[in-house]
DOSETOR-418264 format. One record per residue (C-alpha): residue number from 1; residue in three letters; x, y, z. Coordinates in Angstrom, 1 decimal. Layout:
NUM/ALA/X/Y/Z
...
END
This chain:
1/MET/-25.3/-2.2/9.2
2/GLY/-24.1/-5.8/8.8
3/ARG/-20.6/-7.2/9.0
4/VAL/-20.0/-7.3/5.3
5/LYS/-21.1/-3.7/4.8
6/TYR/-18.9/-2.5/7.7
7/ALA/-15.9/-4.5/6.3
8/THR/-16.6/-3.2/2.8
9/ARG/-16.7/0.4/4.0
10/ASN/-13.5/-0.1/6.0
11/ILE/-11.8/-1.5/2.9
12/MET/-13.0/1.2/0.6
13/PHE/-11.8/4.0/2.8
14/GLY/-8.6/2.1/3.5
15/PHE/-7.9/1.7/-0.2
16/ALA/-8.6/5.4/-1.0
17/GLY/-6.4/6.5/1.9
18/ASN/-3.5/4.3/0.9
19/ILE/-3.6/5.4/-2.7
20/ILE/-3.5/9.1/-1.8
21/THR/-0.7/8.7/0.9
22/MET/1.3/6.3/-1.3
23/LEU/1.5/8.7/-4.2
24/ALA/2.4/11.6/-1.9
25/HIS/5.0/9.5/-0.1
26/PHE/6.7/8.5/-3.4
27/VAL/7.1/12.2/-4.3
28/LEU/8.4/13.1/-0.8
29/ARG/10.9/10.2/-0.8
30/ARG/12.3/11.2/-4.1
31/VAL/12.6/14.8/-3.0
32/PHE/14.2/13.7/0.3
33/ILE/16.9/11.6/-1.6
34/SER/17.6/14.5/-3.9
35/THR/17.9/17.1/-1.2
36/LEU/19.1/15.4/2.0
37/GLY/20.7/12.2/0.7
38/ASP/20.9/8.5/1.8
39/THR/22.5/9.1/5.2
40/LEU/19.6/11.1/6.7
41/LEU/17.2/8.7/5.0
42/GLY/19.0/5.9/6.9
43/VAL/18.7/7.8/10.2
44/GLU/14.9/8.2/9.6
45/THR/14.5/4.5/8.9
46/LEU/16.6/3.5/11.8
47/TYR/14.8/5.8/14.3
48/THR/11.4/4.6/13.1
49/ASP/12.4/1.0/13.9
50/ILE/13.9/1.9/17.2
51/LEU/10.7/3.6/18.4
52/THR/8.8/0.6/17.1
53/VAL/10.9/-1.6/19.4
54/LEU/10.2/0.8/22.3
55/SER/6.5/0.5/21.6
56/LEU/7.0/-3.1/22.9
57/ALA/6.0/-1.5/26.2
58/GLU/2.4/-1.6/25.0
59/LEU/2.7/-5.4/25.6
60/GLY/-0.6/-6.3/23.9
61/VAL/-2.8/-4.3/26.3
62/GLY/-4.7/-2.9/23.3
63/THR/-5.2/-6.3/21.6
64/ALA/-6.4/-7.9/24.8
65/VAL/-8.9/-5.1/25.5
66/ASN/-10.1/-4.9/21.9
67/TYR/-10.9/-8.6/22.0
68/ASN/-12.9/-8.1/25.3
69/LEU/-14.8/-5.2/23.7
70/TYR/-16.2/-7.2/20.8
71/GLY/-18.9/-8.9/22.9
72/PRO/-20.1/-5.9/24.9
73/VAL/-20.2/-3.7/21.8
74/ALA/-22.1/-6.3/19.8
75/ARG/-24.6/-6.7/22.7
76/GLY/-24.8/-2.9/23.5
77/GLU/-23.6/-3.3/27.1
78/THR/-22.7/0.3/27.8
79/GLU/-21.5/-0.1/31.4
80/LYS/-19.2/-2.9/30.5
81/ILE/-17.8/-0.8/27.6
82/LYS/-17.1/2.0/30.1
83/SER/-15.3/-0.3/32.4
84/TYR/-13.0/-1.7/29.8
85/MET/-12.2/1.8/28.4
86/LEU/-11.3/3.0/31.8
87/LEU/-8.8/0.2/32.2
88/TYR/-7.4/0.9/28.7
89/LYS/-7.0/4.6/29.5
90/LYS/-5.1/4.0/32.7
91/ALA/-2.9/1.3/31.1
92/TYR/-1.9/3.5/28.1
93/ARG/-1.0/6.4/30.4
94/VAL/1.4/4.1/32.2
95/ILE/2.7/2.8/28.9
96/ALA/3.4/6.3/27.7
97/ILE/5.6/7.0/30.8
98/VAL/7.4/3.7/30.4
99/ILE/8.2/4.4/26.7
100/ALA/9.4/7.9/27.5
101/VAL/11.8/6.7/30.3
102/ALA/13.1/3.8/28.2
103/GLY/13.5/6.1/25.2
104/LEU/15.5/8.6/27.1
105/ALA/17.7/5.8/28.5
106/LEU/18.8/5.0/25.0
107/VAL/20.1/8.4/24.2
108/PRO/23.7/7.7/25.5
109/PHE/23.9/4.6/23.2
110/LEU/22.9/6.3/20.0
111/PRO/26.5/6.4/18.6
112/VAL/26.7/2.6/18.9
113/ILE/23.3/2.0/17.5
114/VAL/23.7/4.4/14.5
115/GLY/27.1/3.0/13.6
116/ASP/28.8/5.3/11.0
117/PRO/26.7/8.5/11.0
118/GLY/28.8/10.2/8.3
119/TYR/28.7/14.0/8.5
120/ILE/25.9/14.1/11.2
121/THR/27.0/15.3/14.6
122/LEU/26.1/13.6/17.8
123/ASN/24.0/16.5/19.0
124/GLU/22.0/16.4/15.8
125/LEU/21.4/12.7/16.2
126/ARG/20.1/13.3/19.7
127/VAL/17.7/16.1/18.7
128/TYR/16.3/14.1/15.8
129/TYR/15.8/11.1/18.1
130/LEU/14.0/13.1/20.8
131/ILE/11.5/14.4/18.2
132/PHE/10.8/10.8/17.1
133/LEU/10.4/9.9/20.8
134/PHE/7.9/12.7/21.4
135/ASN/5.7/11.6/18.4
136/THR/5.6/8.1/19.8
137/VAL/4.9/8.9/23.4
138/SER/2.1/11.4/22.7
139/THR/0.3/8.9/20.6
140/TYR/-0.6/6.8/23.7
141/PHE/-2.7/9.5/25.2
142/VAL/-5.2/9.3/22.4
143/ALA/-4.7/5.9/20.7
144/TYR/-6.8/3.9/23.2
145/LYS/-10.0/5.8/22.1
146/TYR/-9.7/4.2/18.6
147/SER/-10.3/0.8/20.1
148/LEU/-14.0/1.6/20.7
149/ALA/-14.6/2.7/17.1
150/ASN/-12.8/-0.4/15.9
151/ALA/-14.8/-2.7/18.1
152/ASP/-17.8/-1.0/16.7
153/GLN/-16.6/-2.1/13.2
154/LYS/-15.9/1.6/12.3
155/ASN/-12.2/1.2/11.4
156/TYR/-12.6/3.7/8.7
157/ILE/-12.7/6.5/11.2
158/GLN/-9.0/5.9/12.1
159/THR/-8.2/5.3/8.5
160/ASN/-9.7/8.6/7.3
161/VAL/-8.0/10.6/10.1
162/ASN/-4.6/9.1/9.4
163/THR/-5.1/9.7/5.6
164/VAL/-5.8/13.4/6.1
165/THR/-3.0/13.8/8.6
166/LYS/-0.4/12.1/6.4
167/LEU/-1.5/14.0/3.3
168/ILE/-1.1/17.4/5.1
169/SER/2.2/16.3/6.6
170/LEU/3.7/14.9/3.4
171/ALA/2.6/18.0/1.4
172/CYS/4.1/20.4/3.9
173/GLN/7.3/18.4/4.3
174/THR/7.8/18.2/0.5
175/ALA/7.3/21.9/0.1
176/ALA/9.7/22.6/3.0
177/LEU/12.4/20.4/1.4
178/LEU/12.1/22.1/-1.9
179/VAL/12.4/25.6/-0.3
180/LEU/14.7/24.9/2.6
181/PRO/16.3/21.4/2.7
182/ASN/16.6/21.0/6.5
183/PHE/16.0/17.7/8.3
184/LEU/15.2/19.4/11.6
185/LEU/12.4/21.5/9.9
186/TYR/11.2/18.3/8.2
187/LEU/10.8/16.5/11.5
188/LEU/9.2/19.5/13.3
189/ILE/6.5/19.8/10.6
190/GLN/5.6/16.2/11.0
191/ALA/5.5/16.5/14.8
192/GLY/3.3/19.6/14.6
193/VAL/0.8/18.1/12.2
194/GLU/0.5/14.9/14.2
195/LEU/0.1/16.8/17.5
196/ALA/-2.8/18.7/16.0
197/GLN/-4.3/15.4/14.7
198/LYS/-4.2/13.9/18.2
199/ILE/-6.0/16.9/19.7
200/PHE/-8.7/16.7/17.0
201/VAL/-9.2/13.0/17.3
202/SER/-9.5/13.1/21.1
203/CYS/-12.3/15.8/20.8
204/TYR/-14.0/14.0/17.9
205/LEU/-14.2/10.6/19.5
206/ASN/-15.3/12.1/22.8
207/LYS/-18.3/13.6/21.0
208/LYS/-19.1/10.5/18.9
209/TYR/-18.8/8.1/21.9
210/PRO/-20.0/10.1/25.0
211/VAL/-19.1/7.1/27.2
212/LEU/-15.5/8.1/26.9
213/LYS/-16.2/11.2/29.0
214/GLU/-18.3/9.7/31.7
215/LYS/-16.8/9.8/35.2
216/ASN/-19.3/7.4/36.9
217/VAL/-17.6/4.1/35.8
218/THR/-17.9/0.7/37.6
219/PRO/-14.5/-1.0/37.7
220/LEU/-14.2/-4.5/36.2
221/THR/-14.7/-7.5/38.4
222/LYS/-11.7/-9.5/39.6
223/GLU/-12.5/-12.3/37.2
224/GLU/-12.6/-9.8/34.3
225/ASN/-9.5/-8.1/35.3
226/ASP/-7.7/-11.4/35.7
227/ASP/-8.9/-12.4/32.2
228/VAL/-7.4/-9.3/30.7
229/VAL/-4.1/-9.7/32.7
230/SER/-3.8/-13.3/31.6
231/LYS/-4.2/-12.3/27.9
232/VAL/-1.7/-9.4/28.4
233/LYS/0.9/-11.7/29.9
234/ALA/0.6/-14.0/26.9
235/LEU/0.6/-11.1/24.5
236/MET/3.7/-9.7/26.3
237/LEU/5.7/-12.8/25.3
238/HIS/4.3/-12.5/21.7
239/ARG/5.4/-8.8/21.5
240/ILE/8.9/-9.5/22.9
241/GLY/9.5/-12.3/20.4
242/ASP/8.1/-10.2/17.5
243/MET/10.3/-7.3/18.4
244/ALA/13.4/-9.6/18.4
245/ARG/12.4/-11.1/15.1
246/LEU/10.9/-8.2/13.1
247/GLN/12.3/-4.9/14.5
248/THR/15.9/-5.7/15.0
249/ASP/16.9/-6.2/11.3
250/THR/17.4/-2.5/10.7
251/ILE/19.3/-2.0/13.9
252/ILE/21.7/-4.9/13.0
253/ILE/22.2/-3.6/9.5
254/SER/23.0/-0.1/10.8
255/ALA/25.3/-1.3/13.6
256/PHE/27.3/-3.8/11.4
257/LEU/27.1/-2.4/7.9
258/GLY/26.4/1.4/8.4
259/VAL/23.3/3.6/8.6
260/ILE/23.5/4.4/4.8
261/TRP/22.5/0.7/4.1
262/THR/19.3/1.2/6.2
263/GLY/18.4/4.0/3.7
264/MET/19.1/1.8/0.7
265/ILE/16.9/-1.0/1.9
266/GLY/14.4/1.6/3.1
267/THR/13.7/2.6/-0.5
268/TYR/12.7/-1.0/-1.2
269/LYS/10.7/-1.2/2.0
270/MET/8.8/1.9/0.9
271/PHE/7.6/0.3/-2.3
272/VAL/6.8/-3.0/-0.6
273/SER/5.0/-1.3/2.4
274/SER/3.0/0.9/0.0
275/VAL/1.5/-2.2/-1.6
276/SER/1.4/-4.3/1.5
277/ASN/-0.4/-1.5/3.4
278/TYR/-2.9/-1.4/0.6
279/VAL/-3.3/-5.2/0.8
280/ASN/-3.4/-5.2/4.6
281/VAL/-6.4/-2.8/4.5
282/ILE/-8.5/-5.8/3.3
283/PHE/-7.3/-8.2/5.9
284/ASN/-7.1/-5.7/8.9
285/SER/-10.5/-4.2/8.0
286/VAL/-12.2/-7.5/8.7
287/ILE/-10.6/-8.2/12.2
288/SER/-13.5/-6.4/13.9
289/SER/-16.0/-8.2/11.7
290/PHE/-14.3/-11.5/12.6
291/GLY/-14.6/-10.6/16.3
292/ASN/-18.3/-10.0/15.8
293/LEU/-18.7/-13.2/13.8
294/ILE/-17.0/-15.3/16.5
295/ALA/-19.1/-13.6/19.2
296/THR/-22.4/-14.4/17.3
297/GLU/-21.9/-17.4/14.9
298/GLY/-21.1/-21.1/15.1
299/GLU/-17.8/-22.9/14.5
300/GLU/-18.6/-24.2/11.0
301/LYS/-19.4/-20.7/9.7
302/GLN/-16.2/-19.5/11.2
303/PHE/-14.2/-22.3/9.6
304/GLN/-15.7/-21.6/6.2
305/LEU/-14.9/-17.9/6.3
306/PHE/-11.4/-18.6/7.6
307/LYS/-10.6/-20.8/4.5
308/VAL/-12.0/-18.1/2.2
309/TYR/-9.9/-15.5/4.0
310/ARG/-6.8/-17.6/3.7
311/PHE/-7.3/-18.4/0.0
312/PHE/-7.8/-14.8/-0.8
313/ALA/-4.6/-13.8/1.1
314/ILE/-2.5/-16.4/-0.7
315/TRP/-3.8/-15.1/-4.0
316/VAL/-3.1/-11.5/-3.2
317/TYR/0.3/-12.0/-1.5
318/GLY/1.4/-14.5/-4.0
319/PHE/0.6/-12.2/-6.9
320/SER/2.3/-9.2/-5.2
321/ALA/5.4/-11.3/-4.1
322/VAL/5.9/-12.6/-7.7
323/GLY/5.5/-9.1/-9.1
324/PHE/8.0/-7.6/-6.6
325/LEU/10.5/-10.4/-7.2
326/LEU/10.6/-9.5/-10.9
327/LEU/10.0/-5.8/-10.9
328/LEU/11.1/-4.3/-7.5
329/SER/14.8/-3.7/-8.4
330/PRO/13.9/-2.3/-11.9
331/LEU/11.4/0.0/-10.1
332/VAL/14.1/1.2/-7.7
333/GLU/16.5/1.8/-10.6
334/LEU/13.9/3.9/-12.4
335/TYR/13.0/5.8/-9.3
336/ALA/16.3/6.4/-7.5
337/GLY/19.1/5.3/-9.9
338/LYS/21.0/2.2/-10.6
339/GLU/23.5/2.9/-7.9
340/ARG/20.8/2.2/-5.3
341/VAL/19.9/-1.2/-6.6
342/LEU/20.7/-4.0/-4.1
343/ALA/21.9/-7.5/-4.8
344/THR/19.3/-10.1/-6.0
345/SER/20.1/-12.4/-3.1
346/ILE/19.1/-9.7/-0.6
347/ILE/15.8/-8.9/-2.3
348/THR/14.9/-12.6/-2.8
349/TRP/15.2/-13.4/0.9
350/TYR/13.4/-10.2/1.8
351/LEU/10.5/-11.1/-0.5
352/VAL/10.3/-14.7/0.6
353/ASP/9.7/-13.3/4.1
354/TYR/7.1/-10.9/2.7
355/PHE/5.1/-13.8/1.2
356/PHE/5.2/-16.0/4.3
357/LYS/4.4/-13.0/6.5
358/GLY/1.3/-12.4/4.3
359/GLU/0.2/-15.9/5.1
360/ARG/0.8/-15.3/8.8
361/VAL/-1.4/-12.1/8.6
362/VAL/-4.4/-14.4/8.2
363/LEU/-3.4/-16.6/11.1
364/SER/-2.6/-13.8/13.4
365/ASN/-5.7/-11.8/12.6
366/PHE/-8.0/-14.8/13.2
367/LYS/-6.2/-15.6/16.5
368/THR/-6.6/-12.0/17.6
369/ALA/-10.3/-11.9/16.8
370/ALA/-10.8/-15.3/18.6
371/GLY/-8.8/-14.3/21.6
372/VAL/-6.3/-17.2/21.2
373/PHE/-3.2/-15.7/22.8
374/GLU/-1.9/-18.1/25.5
375/GLN/-1.5/-21.4/23.5
376/ASP/1.6/-20.2/21.6
377/LYS/2.8/-17.5/24.0
378/TYR/6.4/-18.9/24.1
379/LEU/6.6/-19.4/20.3
380/THR/7.6/-15.8/19.4
381/LEU/10.4/-15.9/22.1
382/ILE/11.9/-18.9/20.3
383/GLN/11.4/-17.2/16.9
384/GLY/13.1/-14.0/18.2
385/ALA/16.1/-16.0/19.6
386/VAL/16.5/-17.9/16.3
387/ASN/16.4/-14.7/14.3
388/LEU/19.0/-12.9/16.4
389/VAL/21.4/-15.9/16.4
390/ILE/21.2/-16.5/12.7
391/SER/21.2/-12.9/11.7
392/LEU/24.2/-12.0/13.9
393/ALA/26.0/-15.1/12.7
394/LEU/25.5/-14.4/9.0
395/VAL/25.6/-10.6/8.7
396/THR/29.4/-10.6/8.9
397/LYS/29.7/-13.5/6.5
398/ILE/27.2/-12.7/3.7
399/GLY/26.1/-9.2/4.6
400/MET/22.5/-7.9/4.5
401/ALA/21.2/-11.1/2.9
402/GLY/22.2/-13.0/6.1
403/VAL/19.9/-10.7/8.2
404/TYR/16.9/-11.7/6.1
405/VAL/17.9/-15.4/6.1
406/GLY/17.4/-15.3/9.8
407/THR/14.1/-13.5/9.5
408/VAL/12.7/-16.1/7.0
409/ILE/13.8/-19.1/9.0
410/SER/12.4/-17.7/12.3
411/GLY/9.1/-16.8/10.6
412/LEU/8.6/-20.2/9.1
413/ILE/8.3/-21.6/12.7
414/ALA/5.0/-19.7/13.1
415/ASN/3.8/-20.7/9.6
416/ILE/4.0/-24.3/10.8
417/THR/2.8/-24.1/14.4
418/LYS/0.1/-21.4/14.3
419/PRO/-2.2/-23.4/11.9
420/ILE/-2.0/-26.4/14.2
421/ILE/-3.0/-24.3/17.2
422/ILE/-5.9/-22.5/15.4
423/TYR/-7.3/-25.7/13.9
424/LYS/-7.2/-27.5/17.3
425/THR/-8.4/-24.6/19.5
426/CYS/-10.9/-22.8/17.2
427/PHE/-12.1/-25.6/14.9
428/HIS/-11.4/-28.8/16.8
429/ARG/-9.8/-30.6/13.9
430/THR/-6.4/-31.4/12.6
431/ALA/-4.5/-29.0/10.3
432/GLY/-3.5/-31.6/7.7
433/SER/-5.8/-30.0/5.0
434/TYR/-4.2/-26.6/5.7
435/PHE/-0.7/-27.9/4.9
436/LYS/-1.9/-29.8/1.8
437/ASP/-3.5/-26.6/0.5
438/SER/-0.2/-24.7/1.3
439/LEU/1.7/-27.2/-0.9
440/LYS/-0.7/-26.7/-3.8
441/TYR/-0.4/-22.9/-3.5
442/LEU/3.4/-23.0/-3.5
443/VAL/3.5/-25.3/-6.5
444/VAL/1.2/-23.0/-8.5
445/ILE/3.3/-19.9/-7.6
446/GLY/6.5/-21.8/-8.5
447/VAL/5.0/-22.6/-11.9
448/THR/4.3/-19.0/-12.6
449/LEU/7.9/-18.0/-11.7
450/VAL/9.3/-20.7/-14.0
451/ILE/7.3/-19.2/-16.9
452/LEU/7.7/-15.5/-16.0
453/ILE/11.5/-15.3/-15.3
454/PRO/12.5/-16.3/-18.9
455/LEU/9.7/-14.0/-20.2
456/GLN/11.2/-11.1/-18.3
457/ASN/14.7/-11.8/-19.6
458/PHE/13.3/-11.9/-23.2
459/LEU/10.9/-8.9/-23.0
460/MET/12.9/-6.6/-20.7
461/PRO/16.7/-7.2/-21.3
462/GLN/17.2/-3.6/-20.1
463/VAL/15.2/-1.5/-17.7
464/THR/13.0/1.0/-19.5
465/VAL/9.6/2.5/-18.7
466/PRO/7.8/0.8/-21.6
467/GLY/9.4/-2.6/-20.8
468/PHE/8.4/-2.1/-17.1
469/VAL/4.8/-1.4/-18.0
470/MET/4.7/-4.3/-20.4
471/MET/6.0/-6.7/-17.7
472/ILE/3.3/-5.5/-15.3
473/VAL/0.7/-6.6/-17.9
474/VAL/2.4/-9.9/-18.6
475/ILE/2.8/-10.8/-14.9
476/THR/-0.9/-9.9/-14.2
477/VAL/-2.2/-12.0/-17.0
478/VAL/0.1/-15.0/-16.5
479/PHE/-0.1/-15.2/-12.7
480/ASN/-3.9/-14.7/-12.4
481/GLY/-4.5/-17.0/-15.4
482/ILE/-2.5/-19.8/-13.8
483/PHE/-4.0/-19.3/-10.4
484/LEU/-7.5/-19.3/-11.8
485/ALA/-6.8/-22.5/-13.7
486/GLY/-5.5/-24.1/-10.6
487/PHE/-8.2/-23.0/-8.1
488/GLY/-11.1/-21.6/-10.1
489/ARG/-13.3/-24.6/-9.2
490/SER/-12.5/-24.5/-5.4
491/GLU/-15.2/-23.8/-2.9
492/GLU/-13.2/-20.8/-1.7
493/PHE/-13.1/-19.2/-5.1
494/LYS/-16.8/-19.9/-5.7
495/TYR/-17.7/-18.2/-2.3
496/LEU/-15.6/-15.1/-3.3
497/TYR/-17.2/-15.0/-6.7
498/ARG/-20.8/-15.2/-5.3
499/MET/-20.0/-12.5/-2.8
500/MET/-18.6/-10.2/-5.5
501/MET/-21.5/-10.8/-7.8
502/THR/-24.0/-10.1/-5.0
503/ARG/-22.2/-6.8/-4.3
504/PHE/-22.2/-5.8/-8.0
505/ARG/-25.9/-6.4/-8.4
506/ARG/-26.9/-4.1/-5.6
END
């Protein structure tokens, strides 16, 4: 099966999985708010982000090993695959222990991190946190096995397993909340389902890839080990910076404004992540195909597909960002009530970051597939420092909006520097054309907003379901019409059009 077919299969299963889990999650979230309230919702959001920070201990080992697996898998080098998987297995066991120790060390500081917990007792906060910690730590005893399937361009295996698990978990949690609204039971159901999933996945992948069970494994050479270590060191700096820039927002909001505000923004994040997860399926599904492409094709072919990949990302993220800017708060009002609608300034800054983050997805995914880790290894540290300084300085002055101002400014540093690095390292050319295209894309998106904002004020003066549905149609027609008028003759669009027509004719 070729790269396009593998990518297509990964995308199709990813789409189906996201639709199913998204709908189930919407129902669960609404039941959660009705039965348990915003405070516990805030605790769930906060603890999820804390454990994401603790997962920093992974330090890019998985990314580095995945990159090194692309070549051996493409060439069918079984012994080399076994060697890398042995290294990965040992590393992830150490990582699990490190996360467990670091997680337990945070328990005494929970009162400070949570801020105002409302009616929740300290003992309850500790028990809830330990369940979250168990879920995270246990993941590392199985997660390394997915890397072989992903390097084999079979990302859909992980997607399908996660979809089934989430669906079972969400259904059981929703039923439990309706019968017995208890947060502890809610968390225990999730932990039990996920533990069963991990046991199943371990057995399934062992059977599908017998090399995972083989004991006779030749260790990597010193040069190969040094190569992995070098990439891990670079990725370690990336992860630390990313943690300081991306995963501290919720903690700052909780500590300075109160945990209930993390639940408020959490509802917005749920809608955005539901769509962005759906979108990211497309882009994340082709990472392994890009790795295979880079391992087997020339530079010009890589450059051509990178431009197409980037064009498509701008189109999709631009469309969704404009739609969110106009319709996200009305959607929250319809879903959870007007009292949970946040200020326009907060949502605007949050969505500006969403759009530019989408552009960075292209850059980061291509860098990962190409193994470009060391050239900008200090960049994320600078970004993290900038984010923390600005967010902490502004959160007490302008509230939650100040946190996202810091996130946007620190993120733009990567939007400027990463293209320069990729163009120089991977394509051996300057990035001038990249930034010219960026300006064109921003102008076209700006034009659509100038047209759509007055239309929304006229067509939807008050939030109603019919008005909301009508605005979805209007935004879809106006945005895509203007985007096509601006870029319908570009080589990138023509490539996408030919590819889609080829697929439809089969």
